[in-house]
N, C-alpha and C positions, 0 to 999 in steps of 0.2 A: 307889892312884893311879887305877886304872880306875874305881872307884866315884866318885871326885872328878870325873873328866872327864865321866862320865855325868850326875852331878848338875848339873854346870855347864851341860852341853848342854841338859838339860831345862829348867833355870831360864831360860836365854837364850831358848829356844823359847817360853816362857811370857811373858817380859818384852818381847821385841823387838816383836811386833805391836802391843800396846797403846801402847807408848811411841812408836813411829813414827807410829801413827795419831793419837795425841793431839797430838804436836808439829805434825804436818802440817795437821790441820784448824784448829788454833790460828792458825798463821801464814797459812794461806790465807784465813781469816776476816778477819784484819787487812787483807790485800791487797785482798780483795773490797770491804770497807766503804770503804777509802781510794779505790778506783776509783769507787764510788757517790757519794762525797763530792766528786769532781772531780779527784782527783790520780791520774794514770795511771802514776806512777813505778814502783810495784810491779808493775802489770800488764805494763808493757813489760819489766820484768826477769824476767818469767815466774813471778812468785810467786803468782798465782792458779792454783794447781796442787795436785793431790793426789799429786804425785810427791815422796816424802820427801827425795830427794837435792837438791831445790831449796831446802830449808829448813834442813837440819841444820847445826848448828855443832859441830865436832868436840869441843871442850872441854865445851860444854853437854850434848851427848849422852852423853859419857863420865860426867859428873857424874850425869846422870839414871840411867844404868845402875848406877853404884856405889851411889847412895843408894837406888834401888829394890831393889837386892840385899839391903840391910839393913832393908827394910821401909817406907821412906818414899816416895821417888821424886820428887825435885825437880831441875829442870834448865832448859835454855833452848835455843832455836834461833837461827838468824841473824835479827837484827832486820829487819823489813820497812821498806824505805826509804819515807819520806813527805816530800814537799815541801809544807810548810804554806802556801806562797805560792799553791798551786793550789787550796786549799780555799775553799769559798764562805763558811763561817763557821769560821775556823781554830780558835778555842778549843773550840767545841761539837763540831766534827768530830774534833778530836784526841781528845777524851774518848770519843766514839763508836768511833773506830778502836781505841783502847786497850782499851775494854771488850769489844769484839767477841770477842777471843780467849778470855778466861775464860768469857764467856757461852756460846760454842759448846762449850767443854769441859764445862760443866755440863749443857748439853742432851745431849751425847753420853753423859755418865755416866747421865743419867736414862733415855735410850733403851736403853742396854745393861742397866741394872738392870731395866727393864720386860721386856725380852726374857728375861732370866734368871729373873725371877719367874714369867713365863708358862710357861717350860719346866719349872720346878719344879712348878707347879700341875698341869701336864699329865702329870707323872710321867716326864718324858723321861730323868731321870737314875737312875731306879730300876733297879738291876741293869744299868746302862749299861756299855758297853765303853770301851776306851781313848779312842776318838775323841770320844765324848760327854763323858767326863771332861775331856779337853783343852779342848773347847769351853766347858764350864762354868768351868774355871779361867781361860780367856782372858777371858770376860765379867766375872768377878770382878776380875781385874787391870785390865781396861779401865775399870771403874767407879772403882777405886782411883786409877789413874794420872790419869785425867781430872779427878777431884775435887781431888786434891792439886795438880795443875798449875794449876787454876783459882785456888785459894786462894793458892798461892805467888805467882802473877803479880799478884795484887791487892795485894801488899805495896807501900807507897808509896816504893819505893826505885828510883832509876834503875839499870839500864835496864828494869826490870819495868813491866808495864802499869799498875800502880797509880800510878806516877809520872806517866804520861801522863794518867790520869784526873784526878789532883790538879792538874796543870798546866792542864788544860782548864777546871777549875772555879774556880780561883783568879782574883782580879782581876789585870790585866796586870802591875802592879808586883810583886806578891807572886809571881806565876808566874815572872817573870824571876829573882827571887832564888832561888826554889826550883830553877829550871833550872840556875843556876850551881852548885848543890850536886851536880849529876849527875856531876862528875868524880870524886867520892869514892864514888858509889853502888856500883860494882862491887866495890871493895875491902871496903866495909862488908858487902855481901851475902856475899862469900866468908867473911868473918870470922864472920858469924852462922851460916853453915852448918857450918864446920869447927871453930871454937874450942871449942864445947861438947863436942866429941868428944875433945879433947886436954887441955883445962884443966878440972880438977874444980871445980865450983861456978860456972862461967861461965854466965850466963843463957841458957837455950835458947829464944830468942825465936821461932825457926822452929817449934818444937814447940808453943808456946803459940798462935801466930797462924795456923799453917797445919795442922799435923798434927791437933791436937785438934778444931778445927771441921770439918775434912775427915772425920775418923772419925765425928763425930756425924752428919754428913749421910749418910755411907755406911751407918750403922746404920739410918737412916730409909729409905734407898733399898733396902736389902737386909735386911728384917726377918726373912727366913726363914733367914738364915745365922747 
């Protein structure tokens, strides 16, 4: 029992910082780009912030921790409120706001990978103690979490960012029809996440479209591992 509690505490200490950071910068990026595009709704709601408590969704954060525990790491935070009537170019701006979260996560993954590769080249982990080992693991998890979160959010399913990008790129009539589909998006998303785990042979779309390309990118970002 003591071993289990210790292992759990260590894993939480490794997972919590990168998960909270990835979700926070993701949502803050949405809010900042929305503000730059003319809609101050998110800014007035305090969402241009690096305080994780302003962004976390209890269910999405729990799913993130559970899936990260088993090696993937997919989840969501509270949606950033956007009033499209305040946007100068609604369709274009909606696509930019939606894309900003995944883009920032990919930038973070690249920066964390660069830091880790530089530390490895400098020999910082050779015979390193517990603190440096913890730092190295945090950087690895940071790359993993940011990369997977980016690819996950690019899925074209409401309420993920990919749906906002698609809506912004489609002609108005097609966008309206696609938006009407949003009422089913969350249920489909949950089914795609959990059904492959409980139904043998159910297509693992998340693995094909998220985990596989994310791992390919991570292999390129972290060639030394």
